[in-house]
C-alpha positions as CSV (number, residue, x, y, z in Angstrom):
1,X,0.0,-0.1,0.0
2,X,1.3,3.4,-0.9
3,X,1.8,5.4,2.0
4,X,0.2,8.6,2.1
5,X,1.7,12.2,1.6
6,X,2.0,14.3,4.3
7,X,1.6,18.2,4.6
8,X,4.4,20.0,5.8
9,X,5.9,23.6,5.6
10,X,7.8,24.6,2.0
11,X,11.4,24.5,2.3
12,X,13.9,26.2,-0.3
13,X,14.8,22.9,-1.7
14,X,11.0,22.6,-2.6
15,X,11.3,25.3,-5.3
16,X,12.0,22.9,-8.4
17,X,9.3,21.0,-7.6
18,X,6.8,23.9,-6.7
19,X,7.5,25.3,-10.3
20,X,7.3,22.0,-12.1
21,X,3.8,21.8,-10.4
22,X,2.8,25.3,-11.2
23,X,3.7,25.1,-15.0
24,X,2.0,21.3,-15.1
25,X,-1.3,22.7,-13.9
26,X,-1.0,26.1,-15.3
27,X,-4.0,25.9,-18.1
28,X,-6.9,25.6,-16.8
29,X,-6.0,23.0,-14.4
30,X,-3.8,21.2,-17.0
31,X,-0.4,20.9,-18.5
32,X,0.9,24.9,-19.8
33,X,4.5,23.3,-20.7
34,X,3.2,23.8,-24.7
35,X,2.2,27.7,-24.0
36,X,5.1,28.9,-22.9
37,X,9.2,29.0,-24.4
38,X,10.1,29.6,-20.7
39,X,8.8,26.8,-18.2
40,X,9.4,28.9,-15.4
41,X,7.6,32.2,-16.2
42,X,4.3,31.2,-14.4
43,X,5.7,30.2,-11.9
44,X,8.0,33.0,-11.3
45,X,4.5,35.1,-11.1
46,X,2.2,32.7,-9.4
47,X,4.6,30.6,-6.9
48,X,8.0,31.9,-6.4
49,X,7.3,35.2,-5.4
50,X,5.3,33.9,-2.5
51,X,7.5,31.1,-1.0
52,X,10.4,33.8,-1.2
53,X,8.4,36.7,0.3
54,X,6.2,35.1,2.6
55,X,7.4,31.8,3.5
56,X,5.6,31.4,6.5
57,X,2.3,30.9,4.4
58,X,3.4,28.2,2.2
59,X,2.6,24.7,2.3
60,X,3.3,21.4,0.5
61,X,2.4,18.3,-0.2
62,X,5.4,15.8,0.4
63,X,5.3,12.3,-1.3
64,X,8.4,11.3,0.2
65,X,10.7,11.8,-2.8
66,X,9.3,15.6,-3.7
67,X,6.7,18.1,-3.4
68,X,3.4,16.9,-5.4
69,X,1.4,19.9,-4.6
70,X,1.3,23.5,-2.7
71,X,-0.6,26.0,-1.6
72,X,1.1,29.7,-1.1
73,X,-0.3,33.3,-0.7
74,X,-0.2,36.6,1.3
75,X,-1.7,37.8,4.4
76,X,-1.6,41.5,3.0
77,X,-2.1,41.6,-0.6
78,X,-1.2,45.5,-0.7
79,X,1.9,44.8,1.2
80,X,2.5,42.0,-0.7
81,X,2.2,44.2,-4.3
82,X,4.7,47.0,-2.8
83,X,7.4,43.7,-2.2
84,X,6.8,42.1,-5.1
85,X,7.7,45.4,-7.1
86,X,10.4,46.4,-4.9
87,X,12.2,42.8,-4.2
88,X,10.7,40.7,-6.6
89,X,10.2,41.7,-9.6
90,X,14.4,43.7,-10.0
91,X,15.2,39.9,-9.8
92,X,13.5,38.7,-12.8
93,X,13.1,41.9,-15.1
94,X,16.2,40.8,-17.6
95,X,14.6,37.6,-17.8
96,X,11.2,38.2,-18.8
97,X,11.4,42.0,-20.0
98,X,8.1,44.2,-20.0
99,X,7.0,44.1,-23.7
100,X,7.6,47.1,-25.9
101,X,4.1,47.1,-27.4
102,X,0.7,45.2,-26.7
103,X,1.6,41.4,-26.1
104,X,1.4,39.2,-29.0
105,X,2.2,35.7,-27.7
106,X,1.5,33.9,-24.4
107,X,4.9,34.5,-23.2
108,X,4.6,38.5,-23.6
109,X,0.6,38.2,-21.9
110,X,2.3,36.8,-18.5
111,X,5.4,38.8,-19.1
112,X,3.2,42.1,-19.0
113,X,1.6,40.5,-16.3
114,X,4.6,40.3,-14.3
115,X,5.7,43.9,-14.6
116,X,2.2,45.2,-13.0
117,X,1.7,43.3,-9.9
118,X,-1.2,46.2,-8.9
119,X,-3.5,43.7,-10.6
120,X,-3.8,42.0,-7.5
121,X,-5.4,45.0,-5.8
122,X,-9.1,44.8,-6.5
123,X,-11.0,47.7,-4.7
124,X,-13.9,45.4,-4.7
125,X,-12.1,42.9,-2.3
126,X,-10.6,44.9,0.1
127,X,-12.6,43.3,2.9
128,X,-10.6,40.4,2.0
129,X,-7.0,41.2,2.4
130,X,-5.3,37.9,1.6
131,X,-5.3,35.6,-1.2
132,X,-3.8,32.4,-2.4
133,X,-2.6,30.0,-5.0
134,X,-3.0,26.3,-4.9
135,X,-2.0,23.7,-7.0
136,X,-1.9,19.7,-7.1
137,X,-0.3,17.5,-9.7
138,X,-3.6,15.2,-11.2
139,X,-2.5,12.4,-9.5
140,X,-2.7,13.6,-6.4
141,X,-6.0,15.6,-6.7
142,X,-9.4,14.7,-5.2
143,X,-7.5,12.4,-2.2
144,X,-8.0,14.9,0.2
145,X,-4.7,16.7,0.0
146,X,-6.3,20.1,-1.4
147,X,-8.1,20.5,1.7
148,X,-5.3,19.5,4.1
149,X,-3.4,22.2,2.2
150,X,-6.0,24.6,2.4
151,X,-6.7,23.9,6.3
152,X,-3.3,24.4,6.8
153,X,-3.2,28.0,5.0
154,X,-6.5,29.0,6.7
155,X,-5.4,28.1,10.3
156,X,-2.1,29.9,9.5
157,X,-4.0,32.8,8.6
158,X,-6.7,33.1,11.4
159,X,-3.1,32.7,13.4
160,X,-2.3,35.9,12.4
161,X,-5.5,37.9,12.5
162,X,-6.5,37.7,9.1
163,X,-10.0,37.2,8.6
164,X,-10.7,36.9,5.2
165,X,-9.1,35.7,2.0
166,X,-9.8,35.8,-1.7
167,X,-8.4,33.9,-4.7
168,X,-8.8,34.5,-8.7
169,X,-9.6,31.4,-10.9
170,X,-10.1,30.7,-14.5
171,X,-13.8,30.7,-14.8
172,X,-13.3,27.8,-17.3
173,X,-11.5,25.6,-14.8
174,X,-14.6,23.8,-13.4
175,X,-13.4,21.4,-11.4
176,X,-11.6,23.6,-9.4
177,X,-14.6,25.9,-8.8
178,X,-16.2,22.3,-7.6
179,X,-13.5,22.3,-4.9
180,X,-13.6,25.9,-3.9
181,X,-17.5,25.3,-3.6
182,X,-16.6,22.5,-1.1
183,X,-14.0,24.3,0.6
184,X,-16.8,27.0,1.5
185,X,-15.9,29.6,-0.9
186,X,-18.4,32.3,-2.7
187,X,-18.6,33.8,-5.5
188,X,-17.5,37.8,-5.0
189,X,-19.0,40.4,-7.5
190,X,-16.2,42.0,-9.1
191,X,-16.4,44.5,-12.3
192,X,-15.3,43.2,-15.9
193,X,-13.7,40.4,-14.4
194,X,-12.6,39.1,-17.7
195,X,-11.9,35.2,-18.1
196,X,-11.3,35.2,-14.0
197,X,-13.9,34.3,-11.4
198,X,-13.2,35.9,-7.9
199,X,-14.0,33.7,-4.8
200,X,-13.6,34.1,-1.2
201,X,-14.5,32.8,2.3
202,X,-13.7,33.7,5.8
203,X,-10.4,32.0,7.6
204,X,-12.2,30.7,10.3
205,X,-13.1,27.0,10.6
206,X,-16.8,27.8,10.0
207,X,-15.6,30.1,6.6
């Protein structure tokens, strides 16, 4: 019988595995490697900065050999955006330069997003100061690990006095939406959300 994987805090040596998970689940929940020439681009936006800037809120699913899932986030989105621009972006702008014109490829679209971290600040979500990203390799989904990761993250937020958290998901990713619904997240009205749906919940056990 295969031993059950464990949830534990993120470690710096998990970086490569977390980056791999991010890009392999980055296209509506599926593999995004065929879309981007640089496979570090998505993780440099949606995983790396959180693990680097707020490692105390990063947790992984460890199968005994490597991380196979993770949750990352921030307790204070506005403060995170400021640190992203001041501390994270200078590390990467040489590798992912800002497009000189309108983005014309998936790489350029993501590079433009990287250089515009203020997109994370949504006025309508002011009552939800924290936000998160969670990803699991397909073979570890629907086995309870997502719920365990979310529980650890929410408890960590609550322990820091943060009362509510939001996330942004691609609307087309219906399996993810079903998971978030089960976890007590509710849709939050945001004008012109484009391809995204915003969801939020309280950090207490009851949501």
